[in-house]
C-alpha positions as CSV (number, residue, x, y, z in Angstrom):
1,X,106.0,24.3,36.0
2,X,107.6,23.4,39.6
3,X,111.2,23.4,37.7
4,X,110.5,26.5,35.6
5,X,110.4,28.1,39.8
6,X,113.4,26.3,40.3
7,X,115.3,27.2,37.6
8,X,114.2,31.2,38.0
9,X,115.0,30.9,41.9
10,X,118.6,29.6,40.9
11,X,118.9,32.2,37.6
12,X,118.1,35.0,40.3
13,X,120.1,33.8,43.8
14,X,122.8,33.2,40.9
15,X,122.6,36.8,39.8
16,X,122.8,38.4,42.5
17,X,125.3,36.6,44.2
18,X,127.9,37.7,40.7
19,X,126.0,41.4,42.0
20,X,127.6,41.6,45.5
21,X,130.8,40.4,44.0
22,X,130.6,42.8,41.5
23,X,130.1,45.7,44.1
24,X,132.7,44.0,46.7
25,X,135.4,44.4,43.7
26,X,134.4,48.6,43.7
27,X,134.5,49.1,47.7
28,X,136.1,47.0,49.4
29,X,139.8,48.9,50.5
30,X,142.7,46.4,49.3
31,X,144.0,43.8,47.4
32,X,143.1,41.0,49.5
33,X,139.5,41.8,50.4
34,X,138.6,42.4,46.7
35,X,140.2,39.1,45.8
36,X,137.3,37.4,48.5
37,X,134.9,39.2,46.4
38,X,136.6,38.4,43.4
39,X,136.5,34.6,44.3
40,X,134.1,33.4,46.8
41,X,130.7,35.1,45.6
42,X,131.5,35.5,42.1
43,X,131.8,32.0,42.0
44,X,129.4,30.4,43.7
45,X,127.1,33.1,41.8
46,X,128.1,31.4,38.1
47,X,127.4,28.2,39.4
48,X,124.1,29.1,40.9
49,X,123.5,30.3,37.1
50,X,124.9,26.6,35.6
51,X,122.8,24.4,37.9
52,X,119.5,26.5,37.3
53,X,120.2,26.4,33.7
54,X,121.4,23.1,34.0
55,X,118.1,22.3,35.4
56,X,115.4,24.7,32.9
57,X,117.4,22.6,30.6
58,X,116.2,19.1,31.2
59,X,118.4,16.6,28.9
60,X,119.9,18.4,26.3
61,X,122.7,17.9,25.0
62,X,123.8,21.5,26.1
63,X,124.1,20.1,29.6
64,X,127.4,18.4,29.4
65,X,128.8,21.7,28.7
66,X,127.4,23.2,31.4
67,X,129.2,20.4,33.5
68,X,132.4,21.1,32.2
69,X,132.3,25.1,33.2
70,X,131.1,24.2,36.9
71,X,134.0,21.8,37.1
72,X,136.5,25.0,35.2
73,X,134.9,27.4,37.7
74,X,135.7,25.6,40.6
75,X,139.2,24.5,39.5
76,X,140.8,27.5,38.2
77,X,138.9,30.2,41.2
78,X,141.2,28.9,44.0
79,X,144.8,28.6,41.7
80,X,144.0,32.1,40.3
81,X,142.7,33.5,43.8
82,X,145.8,32.1,45.4
83,X,148.3,33.5,43.1
84,X,147.4,37.2,43.7
85,X,147.1,36.8,47.2
86,X,150.9,36.1,46.6
87,X,151.6,38.5,44.7
88,X,149.5,40.4,46.9
89,X,151.7,40.1,49.5
90,X,155.3,40.1,48.0
91,X,154.5,43.6,46.4
92,X,153.3,44.3,50.2
93,X,150.0,45.6,48.9
94,X,148.2,43.8,51.5
95,X,146.6,46.6,54.4
96,X,148.6,47.8,57.5
97,X,148.0,45.5,60.2
98,X,146.4,42.8,58.2
99,X,148.7,39.7,59.1
100,X,149.7,39.6,62.0
101,X,153.4,37.3,61.4
102,X,155.0,36.7,58.8
103,X,153.3,33.0,57.0
104,X,155.0,32.9,54.0
105,X,158.7,33.2,55.4
106,X,160.2,29.5,55.2
107,X,161.1,28.6,59.0
108,X,164.8,28.2,59.9
109,X,166.3,24.7,59.6
110,X,169.5,25.5,62.2
């Protein structure tokens, strides 16, 4: 009984996090803000949903696949966010005043 309550709570919280991420994708004004909404709460929501499913499944053989899905999400989300952020920077699609200095510029080696 308590396992079902914990599992349902994690599933609902994960779904809520993914829902707020989708709202952020629609509402945020620029690429970097949308990138943040697409990676952080969405990944955390997915992890909560998968952990809730793992708890519900118990000792089922499918738990291993859910663990692999968690690891895949944790490994790929930062890489994708970095590539999107770098592309937005290179194409200068960031909102004016968002960055104070050029952090991507290579240092002068004189």
